[in-house]
C-alpha positions as CSV (number, residue, x, y, z in Angstrom):
1,M,123.2,103.4,87.3
2,G,122.0,106.9,88.2
3,R,119.6,107.8,91.0
4,G,116.9,108.8,88.5
5,R,116.9,105.4,86.8
6,Q,116.8,103.6,90.1
7,K,114.0,105.7,91.3
8,A,112.0,105.0,88.1
9,K,112.6,101.3,88.6
10,D,111.4,101.4,92.2
11,A,108.3,103.4,91.2
12,K,107.5,100.8,88.5
13,I,107.9,97.9,91.0
14,A,105.7,99.8,93.5
15,R,103.0,100.3,90.9
16,Q,103.1,96.6,90.0
17,L,102.8,95.5,93.6
18,K,100.0,98.0,94.3
19,Y,97.8,97.3,91.3
20,T,98.3,93.6,90.5
21,N,96.2,90.8,92.0
22,H,98.5,88.5,94.0
23,G,96.1,85.6,93.9
24,G,95.5,85.5,97.7
25,D,92.9,82.9,98.4
26,L,91.0,84.4,101.3
27,R,88.9,81.2,101.9
28,E,92.1,79.2,102.3
29,L,93.4,81.7,104.7
30,E,90.2,81.6,106.7
31,R,90.3,77.8,106.9
32,E,93.9,78.0,108.1
33,L,93.1,80.5,110.8
34,T,90.0,78.7,112.1
35,S,91.9,75.4,112.2
36,R,94.5,77.0,114.5
37,E,91.9,78.3,116.9
38,G,91.1,74.8,118.0
39,N,94.6,74.0,119.0
40,A,96.1,74.7,122.4
41,P,97.6,78.1,122.8
42,V,101.4,78.3,122.6
43,P,102.9,79.1,126.0
44,A,104.6,82.5,126.3
45,A,108.3,82.8,126.9
46,P,109.2,83.3,130.6
47,D,109.7,86.9,131.6
48,D,113.3,87.3,132.7
49,S,113.1,91.0,133.4
50,D,112.4,90.5,137.1
51,D,115.4,88.2,137.5
52,Y,117.6,90.8,135.9
53,Y,116.3,93.5,138.2
54,D,116.6,91.3,141.3
55,R,120.3,90.5,140.5
56,W,121.2,94.2,140.5
57,A,118.8,95.4,143.2
58,D,121.0,94.2,146.1
59,D,124.0,96.3,144.9
60,E,122.2,99.6,146.1
61,D,121.9,98.5,149.7
């Protein structure tokens, strides 16, 4: 398939995505987000960047 035909297909798909209603239920999304706010926050991953620095910092002395 030539580049022109592929470009035309891509443009057609882009138009479909841009102008069609995807049926997003905003009220359902709002309920989902507000129900998550009441839950305990997820703990962040430990920051290992200091450990990496400390391991190599002694080599310079």
